[in-house]
C-alpha positions in Angstrom: 186.9 41.9 116.8 184.6 40.2 119.4 185.6 36.4 119.4 182.0 35.5 120.8 180.2 37.1 117.9 178.0 34.7 116.2 178.3 34.2 112.3 174.8 35.8 111.8 175.6 38.7 113.7 178.9 39.3 111.9 177.0 39.0 108.6 174.5 41.5 109.7 177.2 43.9 110.9 179.6 43.6 108.0 177.4 42.8 105.0 174.5 40.8 103.9 173.8 37.5 102.9 173.1 36.5 99.2 170.3 34.2 100.4 168.6 37.2 102.2 168.8 39.2 98.9 167.1 36.6 97.1 164.4 36.1 99.6 165.5 32.9 100.8 165.0 32.4 104.5 167.8 30.3 106.1 166.6 31.0 109.7 165.8 27.3 110.1 166.9 24.2 108.6 163.9 24.2 106.0 164.1 21.8 103.2 162.7 24.0 100.6 164.5 27.0 101.7 168.0 25.0 101.7 167.3 23.8 98.4 166.6 27.0 96.9 170.0 28.4 98.3 171.8 25.4 96.9 170.3 26.1 93.5 171.2 29.8 93.8 175.0 28.7 94.8 175.3 26.4 91.9 174.3 29.3 89.6 176.8 31.6 91.1 179.5 28.8 91.2 179.8 29.1 87.7 182.4 31.6 85.8 179.7 34.1 84.7 178.9 37.6 86.2 177.1 37.6 89.6 174.4 39.7 88.2 173.7 36.9 85.6 173.4 34.3 88.2 171.2 36.3 90.3 168.9 37.3 87.4 168.8 33.5 86.4 167.9 32.6 89.9 165.0 35.0 89.8 163.8 33.2 86.9 163.8 29.8 88.5 161.9 31.4 91.5 159.5 33.3 89.3 158.6 29.8 87.5 158.5 28.0 90.8 161.3 25.7 89.6 163.1 25.6 92.9 163.1 22.2 94.1 164.5 18.9 92.8 161.0 17.6 92.0 160.2 20.7 89.9 163.5 20.6 88.2 162.7 17.2 87.1 159.2 18.0 86.0 160.3 20.9 84.1 162.8 18.9 82.1 165.9 19.9 79.8 164.0 22.1 77.2 162.2 24.0 80.2 165.5 24.5 82.0 167.2 25.7 79.0 164.4 28.3 78.4 164.7 29.4 82.2 168.4 29.6 81.7 168.6 31.9 78.5 165.6 34.1 80.2 168.2 34.8 83.0 171.0 35.6 80.7 172.9 32.2 81.5 172.7 31.4 77.4 176.5 30.5 77.3 176.3 27.7 79.9 172.4 26.9 79.0 172.7 23.4 77.6 175.4 22.0 80.0 173.8 23.4 82.9 170.4 22.2 82.2 172.0 18.6 82.1 173.9 19.2 85.2 170.8 20.4 87.0 168.7 17.4 86.1 171.5 14.9 87.2 171.9 16.7 90.2 168.2 17.0 91.1 167.8 13.2 90.5 170.8 12.5 92.5 169.2 14.4 95.7 165.9 12.8 95.0 167.3 9.3 94.9 170.1 9.4 97.4 168.7 12.1 100.0 165.0 11.7 99.5 165.0 15.1 97.9 166.2 16.8 101.1 169.8 18.4 101.6 169.3 18.1 105.4 169.7 14.3 104.9 173.0 14.7 103.2 174.0 16.9 106.1 172.8 14.5 108.6 174.7 11.7 106.9 177.9 13.6 106.8 180.5 12.7 109.4 182.0 16.3 109.7 182.7 19.5 107.6 185.0 17.8 105.0 182.7 14.8 104.5 179.8 17.2 103.9 181.9 19.2 101.3 182.9 16.0 99.5 179.3 14.9 99.6 178.0 18.0 98.1 180.7 18.0 95.4 179.7 14.4 94.8 176.2 15.3 93.9 177.3 16.0 90.1 179.4 17.8 87.6 179.4 21.6 88.1 179.7 21.5 92.0 183.3 22.1 92.8 184.9 23.7 95.6 183.8 27.3 94.8 180.0 26.3 94.7 180.6 24.2 98.1 182.1 27.1 99.7 179.2 29.7 98.3 176.6 27.3 99.7 178.3 26.3 103.0 179.4 29.7 103.8 175.7 30.9 104.6 174.6 27.5 105.9 176.9 27.8 109.0 174.2 29.2 111.2 171.9 26.2 110.1 174.2 23.1 109.7 176.7 22.5 112.6 178.8 20.7 110.0 179.0 23.7 107.5 182.7 24.9 107.9 183.9 25.6 104.5 
């Protein structure tokens, strides 16, 4: 394998990115697109089939509930309805609660921008710790899913 190949080129050659499949553009450090990918990674990090997580993500996107602000505005009942519609019914109540807490944390600690979280991180390990510190339900699996596709966007993303 060519050791000078960029992560982006390797992904294009060896397989696609989930973010791209979901219509999320991670070419630039765009606040909205990064949060959208974070939400998708959060959904995929649970012990459910990937197709269910992707279906649920599409329901969030269809409803425009793809920012910390919109998650807060939608509220617990609205989140449960979206989760159920996507097939995430087994974890709907707990996931709605976790999403509200995570969105609140991102808004309060990082001004609603995960780029701020990255900028404040001292390095790759600190970045992972900060991500997992956003709330329950963000463990090593979710952090790895998220950071894997952030490598070409964030210099400190190295799961």
